[in-house]
C-alpha positions as CSV (number, residue, x, y, z in Angstrom):
1,M,108.0,45.8,95.3
2,S,111.7,45.3,94.7
3,G,112.4,43.7,98.7
4,A,108.7,42.7,99.7
5,A,108.2,38.8,100.1
6,P,106.3,36.7,97.3
7,R,102.5,36.6,97.9
8,T,101.3,32.4,97.6
9,V,97.6,32.2,97.2
10,I,96.1,28.6,97.5
11,C,93.3,27.7,95.5
12,L,91.6,24.6,96.6
13,L,89.1,23.8,94.0
14,R,86.5,21.0,94.9
15,N,83.3,21.1,92.6
16,D,84.2,24.0,90.4
17,L,86.8,22.1,88.1
18,R,87.1,24.4,85.4
19,Y,88.9,27.3,84.2
20,H,86.3,29.6,82.8
21,D,84.0,31.8,85.2
22,S,86.6,30.7,88.0
23,E,86.3,33.5,90.8
24,V,89.0,31.9,92.7
25,L,91.2,31.5,90.0
26,R,90.8,34.9,88.8
27,W,90.9,36.5,92.0
28,A,94.3,34.6,93.2
29,Q,95.6,35.7,90.0
30,K,95.0,39.5,90.5
31,N,96.3,39.5,94.6
32,A,99.4,37.2,94.2
33,D,103.0,36.4,92.5
34,Y,102.6,32.8,92.9
35,V,99.1,30.8,92.6
36,I,98.4,27.5,93.2
37,P,95.8,25.6,91.6
38,L,95.0,22.8,94.4
39,Y,92.8,19.4,94.1
40,C,92.7,16.6,97.1
41,F,91.3,13.4,96.7
42,D,89.4,13.6,100.0
43,P,89.6,10.0,102.0
44,R,85.9,10.5,103.9
45,Q,84.9,10.8,100.2
46,Y,85.5,6.9,99.6
47,L,84.7,5.6,102.6
48,K,80.9,4.1,103.0
49,T,77.0,6.1,102.9
50,Y,76.2,7.6,106.6
51,Y,73.0,5.2,107.1
52,Y,73.0,2.4,105.3
53,G,77.3,1.5,104.3
54,F,77.2,1.7,100.4
55,P,80.5,3.0,99.0
56,K,79.8,7.2,99.3
57,T,81.7,7.3,95.4
58,G,81.4,4.4,92.8
59,P,83.0,3.7,89.8
60,H,81.1,5.5,87.1
61,R,81.7,8.7,89.2
62,L,85.5,8.1,90.3
63,K,86.3,7.4,86.6
64,F,84.4,11.4,85.3
65,L,86.1,13.0,88.6
66,L,89.1,11.8,87.1
67,E,89.3,12.6,84.4
68,S,88.0,15.9,84.9
69,V,91.1,16.9,87.1
70,K,93.1,15.0,83.7
71,D,91.6,17.6,81.6
72,L,91.9,20.6,84.3
73,R,95.7,19.9,84.3
74,Q,96.0,19.7,80.8
75,T,93.9,23.3,80.8
76,L,96.4,25.2,83.6
77,K,99.0,23.6,82.2
78,K,98.2,25.4,78.2
79,K,97.6,28.7,80.9
80,G,101.2,28.8,82.3
81,S,100.4,26.9,85.5
82,N,99.6,23.2,86.5
83,L,97.4,21.6,88.8
84,V,98.9,20.1,92.3
85,V,97.2,17.0,92.8
86,R,97.4,15.6,96.5
87,K,95.4,12.9,98.6
88,G,94.3,13.3,101.8
89,N,92.1,15.9,103.6
90,P,92.3,19.8,102.5
91,E,93.0,21.1,105.7
92,D,96.2,18.9,106.1
93,V,97.4,19.0,102.6
94,V,96.7,23.2,102.9
95,H,98.6,23.1,106.4
96,D,101.4,20.9,105.5
97,L,101.6,23.5,101.9
98,I,101.3,26.7,104.7
99,T,104.4,25.4,106.3
100,Q,106.4,24.1,104.0
101,L,105.7,27.5,101.7
102,G,106.2,30.2,103.8
103,T,105.4,32.6,101.7
104,V,101.1,31.7,101.5
105,A,99.5,35.0,101.8
106,A,95.5,33.6,101.6
107,V,93.8,29.9,100.9
108,A,90.9,30.9,97.9
109,F,87.7,28.6,97.9
110,H,84.5,28.3,96.4
111,E,81.7,27.9,99.4
112,E,79.5,25.0,99.1
113,A,76.2,24.3,100.8
114,T,76.5,20.4,102.9
115,K,77.5,19.4,106.5
116,E,80.5,17.8,104.5
117,E,81.7,20.6,103.0
118,L,81.1,23.0,105.1
119,D,83.0,21.1,108.1
120,V,86.2,21.2,105.6
121,E,85.5,25.1,105.4
122,K,85.5,25.5,109.5
123,A,88.9,22.9,109.6
124,L,90.6,24.9,106.6
125,Q,89.8,28.5,108.9
126,R,91.0,26.8,111.4
127,V,94.1,26.3,110.4
128,C,94.4,28.9,108.8
129,A,94.1,30.9,111.6
130,Q,96.8,29.2,113.3
131,H,98.8,31.0,110.2
132,G,97.8,34.0,110.0
133,V,96.7,33.2,106.5
134,K,93.7,35.3,105.2
135,I,90.4,33.2,103.7
136,Q,88.9,34.5,100.5
137,T,85.8,32.5,99.5
138,F,83.1,33.2,96.5
139,W,79.8,31.7,96.1
140,A,79.7,30.5,92.2
141,S,77.4,27.1,92.5
142,T,74.3,28.1,91.4
143,L,73.1,30.4,88.5
144,Y,71.6,32.8,90.7
145,H,73.9,34.6,93.0
146,W,72.5,33.8,96.8
147,D,72.8,37.6,97.8
148,D,71.1,38.5,94.6
149,L,68.0,36.5,95.9
150,P,64.4,38.6,96.8
151,F,64.9,37.4,100.4
152,R,66.1,38.9,103.2
153,H,67.0,35.9,104.9
154,I,67.9,32.4,103.4
155,S,65.5,31.3,105.9
156,R,62.8,33.2,104.4
157,L,63.5,30.9,101.6
158,P,59.2,29.8,100.2
159,D,59.6,25.8,100.7
160,V,57.1,25.6,97.3
161,Y,59.6,25.7,93.8
162,T,56.7,28.0,92.2
163,Q,56.9,30.7,94.6
164,F,60.8,30.7,94.6
165,R,60.9,31.0,90.8
166,K,58.3,33.5,90.5
167,A,60.4,35.5,92.6
168,V,63.4,35.1,90.8
169,E,62.6,35.6,87.7
170,A,60.7,38.8,88.8
171,Q,63.1,40.9,90.8
172,A,66.6,39.0,90.6
173,K,69.3,39.4,87.8
174,V,72.2,36.0,87.0
175,R,75.5,37.8,86.8
176,P,77.5,38.1,84.1
177,T,80.6,35.3,83.5
178,V,83.8,36.7,85.4
179,Q,86.2,37.1,82.5
180,M,89.5,35.2,83.2
181,P,93.3,35.7,82.2
182,D,95.0,34.0,79.2
183,Q,97.9,33.5,81.3
184,L,97.8,32.4,85.0
185,K,101.0,33.4,87.4
186,P,103.2,29.8,88.0
187,L,103.0,27.5,90.6
188,A,104.9,28.6,93.5
189,P,108.8,27.6,93.5
190,G,109.4,24.1,95.0
191,V,106.0,23.4,95.1
192,E,105.4,20.0,93.0
193,D,102.0,18.8,90.9
194,G,101.7,15.3,92.1
195,C,100.2,12.0,90.2
196,I,96.5,12.4,89.7
197,P,95.7,8.2,91.6
198,M,94.2,5.6,89.8
199,P,90.7,4.1,90.6
200,E,93.0,1.0,92.4
201,E,93.8,3.2,95.0
202,F,90.4,3.6,95.8
203,G,89.3,-0.2,95.8
204,Q,87.8,0.5,92.5
205,K,88.3,-0.6,89.1
206,D,88.2,1.2,86.2
207,P,84.0,0.4,84.9
208,L,84.0,-0.4,81.1
209,T,81.9,1.4,78.5
210,D,78.3,-0.2,78.3
211,P,77.1,0.1,74.5
212,R,73.7,0.7,75.6
213,T,74.7,4.2,77.4
214,A,72.7,7.4,76.9
215,F,75.8,9.1,78.7
216,P,78.8,7.9,76.7
217,C,81.1,11.1,77.8
218,S,83.9,12.0,79.5
219,G,84.9,14.4,82.2
220,G,86.3,17.4,82.4
221,E,85.7,21.0,81.6
222,T,86.7,20.9,77.2
223,Q,84.0,17.8,76.7
224,A,81.1,19.8,78.9
225,L,82.0,22.8,76.2
226,M,82.1,20.7,73.3
227,R,78.5,19.4,74.8
228,L,77.0,22.7,74.7
229,Q,78.4,23.1,71.2
230,H,77.0,20.2,69.9
231,Y,73.7,20.2,71.5
232,F,73.1,24.2,70.9
233,W,74.8,25.5,68.0
234,D,75.6,22.2,66.1
235,T,72.4,20.4,66.0
236,N,69.8,23.4,67.3
237,L,68.5,19.8,69.6
238,V,68.2,22.5,72.5
239,A,64.7,24.4,70.4
240,S,63.1,20.8,70.8
241,Y,64.6,20.0,74.5
242,K,61.3,20.4,76.3
243,E,59.5,17.8,74.0
244,T,62.1,15.2,74.0
245,R,63.4,15.8,77.6
246,N,61.2,12.5,78.9
247,G,63.2,10.6,76.5
248,L,65.1,7.0,77.8
249,I,67.4,6.2,75.2
250,G,70.5,8.1,73.1
251,I,72.6,10.6,74.6
252,D,70.6,13.5,72.7
253,Y,66.9,13.4,74.4
254,S,68.1,15.4,77.1
255,T,71.3,18.0,77.8
256,K,73.4,16.0,80.2
257,F,74.8,18.4,81.5
258,A,74.3,17.4,84.8
259,P,77.9,15.0,85.5
260,W,79.6,18.5,84.5
261,L,77.4,20.6,86.7
262,A,77.6,18.6,89.2
263,L,81.4,18.5,89.6
264,G,81.9,22.5,88.2
265,C,83.1,21.2,84.7
266,I,81.1,24.0,83.0
267,S,79.2,27.1,85.1
268,P,75.3,27.5,85.1
269,R,76.2,31.2,84.7
270,Y,78.0,30.2,81.0
271,I,75.3,28.0,80.3
272,Y,72.2,30.7,81.1
273,E,74.1,33.1,78.9
274,Q,74.6,30.7,75.7
275,I,71.0,30.3,76.3
276,R,70.7,34.0,75.7
277,K,72.8,33.7,72.9
278,Y,71.4,31.1,70.9
279,E,67.4,33.4,71.4
280,K,69.1,35.9,70.0
281,E,70.6,34.5,67.0
282,R,68.1,31.4,66.2
283,T,65.1,31.0,68.6
284,A,63.7,32.0,71.4
285,N,60.6,29.2,72.9
286,Q,59.3,27.1,75.5
287,S,62.4,24.3,75.1
288,T,65.2,27.2,75.7
289,Y,63.3,28.6,78.8
290,W,62.9,25.1,80.0
291,V,67.1,24.7,80.2
292,I,67.3,27.7,82.5
293,F,64.1,25.9,84.1
294,E,66.0,23.3,85.0
295,L,68.9,25.2,86.5
296,L,66.8,26.8,88.8
297,W,65.2,23.3,90.2
298,R,68.9,23.0,90.6
299,D,69.6,26.1,92.0
300,Y,66.5,25.5,94.6
301,F,67.6,22.3,95.7
302,R,71.2,24.3,96.7
303,F,69.7,27.0,98.5
304,V,66.3,24.6,100.8
305,A,70.3,22.9,101.3
306,L,71.5,26.0,102.5
307,K,68.2,26.4,105.0
308,Y,67.7,23.4,106.4
309,G,70.9,21.7,106.8
310,T,71.4,18.6,108.4
311,R,67.4,18.3,107.9
312,I,67.7,17.2,104.7
313,F,69.1,13.9,105.1
314,L,67.0,13.1,108.3
315,L,63.9,10.2,108.0
316,K,61.8,12.9,108.7
317,G,62.8,15.1,106.2
318,L,62.4,19.0,105.8
319,Q,58.5,18.5,107.0
320,D,59.3,16.2,110.4
321,K,57.0,13.7,108.9
322,E,56.7,10.2,110.4
323,V,56.3,7.8,107.9
324,P,56.2,4.0,108.8
325,W,59.1,2.9,106.3
326,K,60.1,-0.6,106.4
327,K,63.5,-1.4,105.9
328,D,63.1,-4.8,103.9
329,P,66.6,-6.2,102.5
330,K,65.5,-8.6,100.1
331,L,63.1,-6.1,98.4
332,F,65.7,-3.7,98.7
333,D,68.0,-5.9,96.5
334,A,65.5,-6.7,94.5
335,W,65.0,-2.7,93.6
336,K,68.8,-1.9,93.3
337,E,69.5,-5.4,91.0
338,G,66.5,-4.9,88.7
339,R,64.6,-8.0,89.4
340,T,61.4,-6.4,91.2
341,G,59.4,-8.4,88.2
342,V,58.2,-4.8,87.0
343,P,59.8,-4.5,83.7
344,F,60.4,-0.4,83.5
345,V,61.4,-0.1,87.0
346,D,64.0,-3.0,86.5
347,A,65.0,-1.5,82.9
348,N,65.6,2.5,85.3
349,M,67.5,0.0,87.9
350,R,69.4,-1.9,85.6
351,E,71.1,0.4,83.4
352,L,72.3,2.7,86.4
353,A,74.5,0.1,87.6
354,A,76.0,-0.6,84.0
355,T,76.2,3.1,82.8
356,G,75.9,5.4,86.4
357,F,73.2,7.3,84.1
358,M,69.4,6.9,84.8
359,S,66.7,9.4,82.8
360,N,64.9,12.4,84.5
361,R,61.9,10.0,84.1
362,G,63.3,7.0,84.8
363,R,64.7,8.5,88.5
364,Q,60.9,9.3,89.2
365,N,59.8,6.3,88.5
366,V,62.0,4.4,90.7
367,A,62.2,6.7,93.2
368,S,58.1,6.8,93.7
369,F,57.6,2.7,93.7
370,L,60.8,2.6,96.5
371,T,58.4,4.5,99.0
372,K,55.5,4.7,97.5
373,D,55.3,0.8,96.3
374,L,57.6,-0.7,98.6
375,G,57.2,1.9,101.6
376,L,61.4,1.5,102.1
377,D,63.2,4.0,103.8
378,W,64.2,6.7,101.2
379,R,67.5,6.8,102.2
380,M,68.0,3.5,100.7
381,G,67.3,4.7,97.5
382,A,69.2,8.2,98.1
383,E,72.5,6.5,99.3
384,W,72.1,4.0,96.5
385,F,71.8,6.6,94.1
386,E,75.0,8.3,95.9
387,Y,77.2,5.6,94.8
388,L,76.2,4.9,91.7
389,L,75.4,7.9,89.9
390,V,77.3,10.0,87.9
391,D,75.9,13.5,88.0
392,Y,75.7,12.5,91.6
393,D,75.0,16.3,93.5
394,V,74.4,16.0,97.0
395,C,71.5,19.0,96.9
396,S,69.8,17.8,93.7
397,N,69.6,14.0,94.9
398,Y,68.7,14.5,98.5
399,G,65.9,17.1,98.0
400,N,64.6,15.1,95.0
401,W,64.1,12.0,97.2
402,L,62.9,13.9,99.9
403,Y,60.5,15.2,97.1
404,S,59.7,11.7,95.6
405,A,59.1,10.4,99.6
406,G,56.5,13.1,100.2
407,I,58.2,14.4,103.0
408,G,60.3,17.3,100.8
409,N,59.1,20.8,98.8
410,D,56.8,19.4,97.2
411,P,53.0,20.9,97.3
412,R,51.0,18.2,96.8
413,E,50.5,15.3,99.2
414,N,50.4,11.9,98.4
415,R,52.2,12.0,94.9
416,K,52.3,8.4,93.6
417,F,54.0,7.5,89.8
418,N,51.5,4.5,88.1
419,M,54.4,2.0,87.5
420,I,52.3,0.8,84.4
421,K,51.3,3.7,82.8
422,Q,54.5,5.8,83.2
423,G,56.1,2.4,81.0
424,L,52.9,2.7,78.5
425,D,53.4,6.7,78.1
426,Y,56.8,6.6,78.2
427,D,58.2,3.8,76.2
428,S,55.0,2.6,74.6
429,N,56.5,0.1,72.2
430,G,58.6,-1.3,75.1
431,D,62.0,-0.5,73.2
432,Y,63.8,0.9,76.1
433,V,62.9,-2.4,78.6
434,R,64.0,-4.9,75.8
435,L,67.2,-3.1,75.2
436,W,67.8,-3.3,79.3
437,V,66.0,-6.3,80.6
438,P,66.8,-8.6,77.3
439,E,65.3,-11.9,78.8
440,I,62.0,-10.7,78.4
441,Q,63.1,-9.1,75.1
442,C,60.8,-12.0,72.7
443,V,57.2,-10.1,73.9
444,K,56.2,-7.8,71.6
445,G,54.9,-4.4,71.9
446,G,54.0,-2.4,75.2
447,E,52.2,-6.0,77.0
448,I,56.0,-6.4,78.2
449,H,55.5,-3.9,80.7
450,T,52.6,-6.4,82.1
451,L,54.5,-9.7,81.9
452,W,51.9,-11.0,84.4
453,A,49.2,-10.9,82.7
454,L,50.3,-12.7,80.0
455,S,48.7,-15.9,79.3
456,N,50.6,-19.1,79.6
457,A,50.2,-20.0,76.3
458,A,51.8,-16.0,75.6
459,L,54.8,-16.5,78.1
460,S,55.7,-19.7,76.6
461,Q,55.7,-18.8,73.1
462,A,58.5,-16.0,74.2
463,G,60.1,-18.4,76.1
464,I,59.7,-17.1,79.7
465,A,58.7,-18.6,83.1
466,L,57.6,-16.8,85.2
467,G,59.7,-16.9,89.1
468,E,62.2,-18.5,86.9
469,T,63.6,-17.0,84.3
470,Y,62.1,-13.5,85.5
471,P,60.7,-12.6,88.4
472,L,57.3,-12.8,89.3
473,P,56.5,-9.1,90.8
474,V,57.3,-8.2,94.0
475,V,54.3,-5.9,94.8
476,L,50.7,-5.2,92.2
477,A,49.6,-2.2,92.9
478,R,45.9,-1.8,92.7
479,E,45.7,1.5,90.2
480,W,47.9,-0.6,88.0
481,S,45.0,-2.8,86.6
482,R,43.4,0.1,85.0
483,H,46.2,-0.1,82.6
484,I,46.5,-3.7,81.6
485,N,45.2,-5.0,78.4
486,Q,45.2,-0.8,76.9
487,K,46.8,-0.4,74.0
488,P,49.9,2.1,73.9
489,N,48.9,5.8,72.8
490,K,50.8,6.0,69.4
491,R,51.9,9.5,69.8
492,D,55.3,10.8,68.3
493,H,55.8,12.5,71.8
494,P,54.6,11.0,75.4
495,P,52.4,12.7,77.0
496,R,52.6,16.4,78.7
497,E,51.9,15.5,82.9
498,K,51.4,16.8,86.5
499,K,53.8,18.1,88.3
500,D,57.0,16.3,88.9
501,P,60.8,17.3,89.7
502,S,61.5,18.6,86.7
503,D,57.4,19.8,85.9
504,M,54.8,22.4,87.4
505,P,51.5,21.8,88.5
506,R,49.1,21.3,85.3
507,R,47.4,24.7,86.2
508,H,51.2,26.9,86.4
509,K,52.5,24.4,83.4
510,D,53.2,27.4,81.3
511,R,53.0,30.4,83.4
512,G,56.7,31.3,83.3
513,V,57.7,30.0,80.1
514,D,54.6,32.8,79.0
515,F,56.1,35.5,82.0
516,Y,59.1,34.1,80.2
517,F,57.8,35.4,77.1
518,S,55.5,38.8,78.4
519,R,56.6,41.7,75.9
520,N,57.4,43.0,79.4
521,K,60.3,40.6,80.4
522,D,63.6,42.6,78.7
523,L,65.4,39.6,76.3
524,S,68.5,41.5,75.8
């Protein structure tokens, strides 16, 4: 190769902040003399949400992102490389690097699914075309590759999750993770690595960690792999995941992989491989299957976004349904600040504001309350979650909100959660509410869920003046009355429930499990 000009490949990293199972980095290593792993803090991601003008990226997610970028830089340094960090639109940063270096042969990146990210990809294609630079793309954000789906075209994707799941489980295979080199080619000469910005540069403060948080974890691939090691191999918690996943307090009731998955700090294919290894070496049961089941929901919402495009953001949703949504700012403020007077809702909303995290059970309930009990525009809730969630993922967030609003991928119409029944089922003694709504903590047992039904004497004894020290309910649903003064069920585990965004309809509830464990299914 003497005399040949050196080849440089820029690897634009976005929601793929890891070294393991990185097709972009592996391809660059094989096809370049110099590899530039690049992360851009795109200023457009720190503006306002589209409809209601909340900050697009809140303090908890920004902190997690900064930690993830720092961690990847450390990992790449150990591999003989570095992470080049810039503030600016990716297409402008790439243009400047191509111009500066004069040796860039290709720009490689993993493809995304939604408009803002796809607009960046189009802009990159224009820049590269102008300079005669090749574009190399890969699809790696899902468990199943879109080329391997058993539907001839994305337009044939079923509109019901169960149909999608059955077809994929029966007819598709998960591709193996890619093997990564021990060392990576160096940065091109003259490329500065750049400073990782501070939260203040985005108008944010570094948030304090609330000791009550269910997600006291840091961002980055290193922490993600440690979490999997802990949850699978060190504690065997994965073997009881299906029984505990509806928990509300503490870190270990669920995998907590979502924040790392959202930034690509951990690969869904790596989780899958570890599950299969665990099943071979330890145990295979409904819980181990359920982790894959949840990864499939995540895949499904991503493929739905590919099928429907910007319709996932529109008021009428996927079903083009006219619903008389309200836009009452006072009601919305009560919801987002945890002042609805419905303790189970308020506890969840306060947890979200304080920590950037909320349980899956909580998310379903507060979304149902906003859309079905208050009748507010579902996009207010979706954009509030976009602002605050540490694990915000555009496809999962909007897919779940469409589902809760009854205008998405839900085969049953008018699904509505009963806040009081849910509170009694999943927080029967009221411990979760007491943790997050301390002003009512002197009410004992499950009665904490229905304060308005207590006698004046009982309220007075607990130091509560409804309408003064804690709000009166902003709404009272008729169906709640059935559960007032009802003793909560004393059970070790919450009851099984009908279909929700992480479950199947009752009549189908174990079909996936049965299929997974059938003798015909190859478990190797």
